[in-house]
Every structure is written in structure tokens, then in C-alpha cells.
C-alpha positions, 0 to 999 in steps of 0.5 A, a space after each residue: 499499500 502507497 499512502 500519501 498526504 499533501 498538507 492537509 487537503 488531499 491524502 490518497 493511497 494506492 492498494 497493490 492491485 491499484 498500483 499493478 493496474 494504472 502501472 499496466 495502463 501506462 505501459 500499455 499506453 507508452 507502447 502506442 506512443 511509441 508505434 506512432 510518435 504523434 499519439 500522445 493522447 493514449 498517455 493523456 488518458 492513462 494519466 488522466 485516470 491516475 489524476 482523477 483516482 487521486 482527486 476523488 480521495 482528496 479532502 475538501 473537493 466536490 466529488 465529480 468535478 475533476 478538472 484534468 491535468 491542469 488543476 493545481 491540486 492534482 499536479 501537487 499530487 503528481 509531484 508528491 506521488 513521484 517523491 516515491 522516485 527520490 528525485 534530484 532537484 533536476 528530476 523535479 525539473 525534468 518532471 514538472 516541465 514535461 508535465 506542463 508541456 503534457 497538460 498544454 498538449 492535452 488542451 490543443 490535441 490537434 498538435 501534429 508534426 513535430 510539435 506532436 512528436 515533442 509532446 509524445 516525447 514528455 508525455 513518455 517521460 511523465 509515464 515512466 516517472 509515474 510507473 516508477 512511483 507506482 512500482 513500490 515493493 512490486 517483486 513477483 514475476 506477475 507485476 511486471 509481465 506482459 500478459 497475453 503474449 503473442 506466440 508462435 504455432 510449430 505448424 506455422 510457415 516461418 514466412 508468417 513467423 517472420 512477419 509477426 516478429 517484423 510488425 511487432 519488433 519482437 525478438 523471441 516468440 513462445 511456442 508450446 511443443 509436446 506440453 513443453 515451451 520453447 522460444 523461437 529467436 529472430 537470430 535463429 529465423 535470421 540464419 535459417 532464412 538466409 536461403 530464401 527457399 526456406 520461408 515457406 517451411 513450417 517451424 516443426 520441420 526444423 524445430 531443434 535447429 530453431 528453437 530454444 528451452 525456455 526459462 520459466 516460472 509461476 506468476 507468484 513466485 519472486 523474481 531472480 534477478 541472478 538468473 537473468 539474461 538476454 532472453 525472455 521468461 515464460 511465465 506460467 499459471 499457479 496450477 497449470 502450464 498455461 502461458 499467461 505472460 512473458 518478462 524481459 529484463 526490459 520490463 524489469 527497468 
């Protein structure tokens, strides 16, 4: 539980599930902004959800009268929240500057071109600050995993698997074979497809050459940082061999 108080006016707290939910919303919004550098509204909506949540826990405010990121009380709440990050003075200045640009961008949603891309960059900064503050004492794989990952299938042609990797900028894809989880790596696909005639071959035809055994963990396990390497960890449900998520070192930063 994160509980914060701003003077005697605003007091709010985040339960574990709330932190998990809001971080997930921000991460998904960041992914959309990365894919389209002029689409910063996804982050604005995610940040405003958190602002609305904090606003409705504040004392002496009229419920339902939340006035978006421009409200000084909401801005103060966000500044108090990111104190969890132990920022330097320069860090606070960076957050305040990025927050101000994002707030202005919200009021002028028709931005295009270089102005929109600049606002998107600052939106990502704001999102990262808030995500870090909400992180708290999260320590289990389920806290950081990307849920419902895209998987490859053993029957699929390599042309299709290559397409999925390129469209999503994936380096690895999980694949289930004989009730065991493996990963398909981009470097193995690249080496095999140097002969362009191999593109229509199925993954199953050269399964051992193209796949590697994966590291798996249960969703409720504590993260084993000592075992991290460049490969993803596949997260399985508590009771079964069902894949529910994937974690990479990048997700833990």
C-alpha cells in the first residue's frame, strides 16, 4: 500500500492491485505512443485516470468535478507521488517541465508533426516517472509481465513467424510443443532464412534448429534477478502449464 498526504488537503493511497492496474495502463499507453510518435493522447488518458483517482480521495473537493491535468491540486498530487522516486532537483524540474508540456498538449489535441512528436516525448517522460513511483515494493513476476503474449505455432510457415516478429518488433516468440514451452529467436530465424527458399517451410520441420528451451516461472514467484540474461522468461499460471505472460529484462528496468 502506498499512502501519501499533501498538507491537510489531499490524502490518497494505492493498494497493490491499483498500483498494478495503473502501471499496466501506462505501459500499454507508452507502447501505443512508441508505435505512433504523434499519438500522445493514450498517455494523457492513462495519466488522467490516475489524476481522477487521486482527486476523488482528496478532502474538501467536490466529487465528480475533476478538472483534468491543469488543476493545481492534481499537479501537486502527482508531484507528491513521484517523491517515491527519490529524485534530484534536476529530476523534479524535468518532471514539472514534461508535465506542463503534456498538460498544454491535452488542451490542444490537434497538434501534428514535430510539435506532436515533442509532446509525445514528454508524455513518455511523465509516464515513466509515474510508473516508477507506483512500482513500490513489487517483486513478483506477475507484477511486471506482459500479459497474453503473442505465440508462434509449430505448424506455421517461417514466413508467417517472420512477419509477426517484424510487425511487432519481437525478438522472441514462445511456442508450445509436446506440452513443453520453447522460444523462437530472431537470430535463429535470420540464419535459417538466409536461404530464401526456406520461407515456406514450417517451424515443425526444423524445430530443434530453430527453437531453444525456455526459462519458465510461476506467476506468484519472486523475481530471481541473479538468473536474468538476454532471453525472456515465460510466466505460467499457478496450477497449470498455461502461458499467461512474458517478462524480459527490459520490463524490469
